[in-house]
N, C-alpha and C positions, 0 to 999 in steps of 0.2 A: 476467582478473584476478579471483581469488577472495579474498574477505575474510570475516572473522567479525565479526559485529555482536553487541552484547549488548543484550538487552531483559530488564530485571529480573534481571540477572546470569545469564541463560540465553543460550546461543549460538544465533545465527541465521546460517546459512551464506548468503552472498551471492555474486553474480558480476556484474561489470560487463562488458557486451558493448560494446566500443568501436565496432564496425561499426554496430550499431543504436542506440548511445548510450542504453542502458537498463540498469537494475539488475534482476537476477533474484534471487528469494528462495526458499530451501528451504521448500516448503509444509509438510513434516513438522515442521520446526523451529517455524514460526509456529503451526501448529495445536497442537503440543505445549505451547507456552508459554501460549497463550490458553485451551486446554481443561484444562490441568493434568493431562492424561492420563498414566497410568503407562506406556502403550504408544502413543506418538504415531503409529507406523507403522500400527498397527491402527485407530486413530482416523481417520487420513486415508483409509485404504482404505474404511472404512465410510461416511465423509462423501462421498467421491468416488462411491461406488456410489449413495448416496441422491441426490446432485446429478444424476448421469447419468439416473437414473430420472425425475427431475423435468424433464429436458430442458435442464438448465443448460449452456450452451455454453462457459462459462468453463473447465470441467473438460476439455472436448474440446480446447480451444485451448492447454492447458498442455502443456509438453513436459519432457523430462528432460535434465539436464546432469550430467556427472561432477563430483562434489564430494567433498572428504575426509570419510570416515566416521569413526566413533568409533575404529575399529581402525587408522586412518591410511591405509587404502587408498582409492583413488579409486573411487567407486561412483555409478551413476546414481541421481539423486533427482529427483522431480517439482519443478519450479520454476514460479514465476509472476512476471510483471512487476508493476509497481506497480499498474496498473489492475486486473489480474486478482486480485492479492492483496487489494485493497480489496473487491472483489466477494465473494471467498471468506470474508473476515472477517465479512461480513454473515450468512453461513450458520452460523457457529459460535456455538452457544448457551452463552455464558459471561459472567460478570460482568466479566472482563478485556476482553472484546471490546466491551462496551457503550459505553465512551468513544469508540471508533473509530466505532461505529454512529451515535452522537449527532452526532459531528463530520461524518460523511458526510451525514446528514440536513440539518444546518445549511448545509453547502456547497451541497447540491442545492437547498435552498429559496432560498438567496441567488442561485444561478444562474438559477433560474426567474424571480425578481424582476427580475434584470438583463435577461433576454430580453424581459420585458414592458415594461420601462422602461429603455432604454439609459443614461439619465442617472444611474441608480443605479450602473451599472458605472463610469462616469467619476468619480463621487464617491468610490467605493471605491478606485479607482486613485490618486486624489489623496491620500486618507488613508494608503494604504500607502506612497506616495512620501514623505509627510511623516515617517512613522515610520522609514523606512530611510535617509533622506538629510538632509543639513545643511539647517536651516531657511532659511538665506540662499540656498542653491542652489535650494531649492524655490521661493522667492519670485521669483527671477529667471527660473526656467524656466516656471512656470505662471501666477503671479498678475500678472506685468507685461505679459502678452500680451493 
């Protein structure tokens, strides 16, 4: 199932793989939006080359899927799953990529804290549960036990 997502009114081609239960995103589309390049294909080719030279395995693990091109034809395009895409975003020097990078750093820091002190993980889970669930449901599920 292929879909088009919008990011700042720009199209990002996506594909849901039911077998693997993963979303795949067109790398060219994401790189184009974040870099604001006038030629996203060329930008991705250059970035891909640079990352390969650095030994970045994310690029090696990316594969191609047929997705609708601007001319309406189905063409192979490099895609990344969510984890790969987040790694690639870290390599794009752009002010638009900076919020993603800051979020990734924050999540990474929090995860390291949780590994060091599992109680932090439990506290965070409780807080998230409170935010998404009815307060009464929370109190009978967690606090009364």
